[in-house]
C-alpha positions as CSV (number, residue, x, y, z in Angstrom):
1,X,26.2,19.2,-58.3
2,X,25.7,22.6,-58.8
3,X,28.0,25.2,-59.3
4,X,27.2,29.1,-59.0
5,X,29.8,31.4,-60.4
6,X,30.1,35.1,-59.5
7,X,32.3,37.9,-59.5
8,X,33.0,39.1,-63.1
9,X,32.9,42.6,-64.3
10,X,34.6,45.5,-66.0
11,X,38.1,46.1,-64.9
12,X,41.2,48.3,-66.5
13,X,44.4,46.5,-67.5
14,X,46.5,45.8,-64.6
15,X,43.7,45.4,-62.2
16,X,42.2,42.6,-60.3
17,X,39.1,40.6,-59.9
18,X,38.3,37.6,-57.9
19,X,35.8,35.2,-59.0
20,X,33.9,32.7,-56.7
21,X,32.4,29.3,-57.5
22,X,29.7,28.2,-55.0
23,X,29.5,24.5,-55.1
24,X,26.7,22.4,-53.6
25,X,25.3,19.0,-54.0
26,X,27.6,16.5,-52.6
27,X,30.9,16.4,-50.8
28,X,33.9,17.2,-52.9
29,X,36.6,15.3,-51.3
30,X,37.3,12.8,-54.4
31,X,36.8,16.0,-56.9
32,X,38.8,18.7,-58.8
33,X,37.2,22.0,-59.2
34,X,38.6,24.2,-61.9
35,X,38.0,27.5,-64.1
36,X,37.9,27.5,-67.9
37,X,37.4,30.5,-70.1
38,X,36.0,31.2,-73.6
39,X,37.5,34.5,-75.2
40,X,35.6,36.2,-78.1
41,X,36.0,34.0,-81.2
42,X,38.0,31.3,-79.5
43,X,37.4,27.7,-78.3
44,X,36.9,27.1,-74.3
45,X,40.1,26.6,-72.7
46,X,41.6,25.6,-69.3
47,X,42.6,28.2,-66.8
48,X,43.2,26.7,-63.5
49,X,42.1,23.9,-61.3
50,X,42.5,22.7,-57.5
51,X,42.5,19.3,-56.0
52,X,39.7,19.6,-53.4
53,X,41.4,17.3,-51.2
54,X,45.0,18.4,-50.6
55,X,45.0,21.6,-52.5
56,X,47.3,20.9,-55.4
57,X,46.8,23.3,-58.0
58,X,47.6,23.7,-61.9
59,X,47.4,26.5,-64.0
60,X,47.6,27.3,-67.9
61,X,50.8,29.1,-68.8
62,X,49.0,32.1,-69.8
63,X,48.0,32.7,-66.2
64,X,50.7,31.4,-64.3
65,X,52.1,33.7,-61.9
66,X,49.1,36.2,-62.1
67,X,46.1,34.0,-61.2
68,X,45.7,31.8,-58.0
69,X,42.9,29.5,-57.4
70,X,42.1,28.5,-53.9
71,X,39.2,26.9,-51.9
72,X,37.2,27.4,-49.0
73,X,36.3,24.0,-47.7
74,X,34.0,25.3,-44.9
75,X,32.0,27.2,-47.5
76,X,32.2,24.8,-50.5
77,X,33.5,27.7,-52.6
78,X,36.4,28.0,-55.1
79,X,38.0,31.1,-56.0
80,X,40.2,32.6,-58.9
81,X,42.0,35.5,-57.7
82,X,43.0,37.4,-60.9
83,X,45.8,39.8,-60.7
84,X,47.8,41.9,-63.5
85,X,44.7,41.5,-65.9
86,X,45.1,42.0,-69.4
87,X,42.8,42.8,-72.5
88,X,43.3,39.3,-73.5
89,X,41.8,37.8,-70.3
90,X,38.5,39.5,-71.5
91,X,36.5,36.2,-71.8
92,X,33.3,34.3,-70.1
93,X,34.7,32.4,-66.9
94,X,33.2,29.0,-66.2
95,X,33.6,27.0,-63.2
96,X,33.6,23.0,-63.6
97,X,34.1,20.0,-61.3
98,X,34.9,16.2,-61.8
99,X,36.3,13.4,-60.4
100,X,40.0,13.1,-59.6
101,X,42.0,10.4,-61.4
102,X,44.1,9.8,-64.2
103,X,46.9,11.8,-65.8
104,X,46.5,15.5,-65.0
105,X,46.9,16.4,-68.6
106,X,43.6,15.1,-69.3
107,X,41.8,18.0,-67.2
108,X,43.2,20.4,-69.8
109,X,40.3,19.3,-71.8
110,X,36.9,20.2,-71.3
111,X,35.5,16.8,-72.1
112,X,37.3,15.5,-68.8
113,X,34.7,17.8,-66.8
114,X,31.6,16.4,-65.8
115,X,29.5,19.5,-64.4
116,X,29.6,23.3,-65.4
117,X,28.2,26.4,-64.0
118,X,27.0,29.4,-65.8
119,X,29.4,31.8,-66.9
120,X,30.5,35.1,-65.7
121,X,31.9,37.7,-67.8
122,X,35.1,39.5,-67.3
123,X,35.8,42.5,-69.6
124,X,39.4,44.0,-69.1
125,X,39.8,47.5,-70.6
126,X,43.1,48.7,-72.1
């Protein structure tokens, strides 16, 4: 599985960005795809995830209502639409993939995820 993240950049607080993650290497019908981030001086944290088959989505409380995860099955791409960005959203964002199964709470841990893309930097200025 290969994951290619893109779309990061510099944006002012209150602005929007859309991240993309192009996935390849296999069919993803039994996968969950998601986004993590690592803020400066912080540990990597869960942001959002989507079940490829069915489209159920899950969010960290810190981004709920501002970020939206979606997928385009035809393009094998997962998107993270980020609105109302705050300086504290500044981070390197990583896309990741893993198999479905088990309690959803396990997906909040990075150890649950099998495949990782390279990061894309998002900087939100105040």
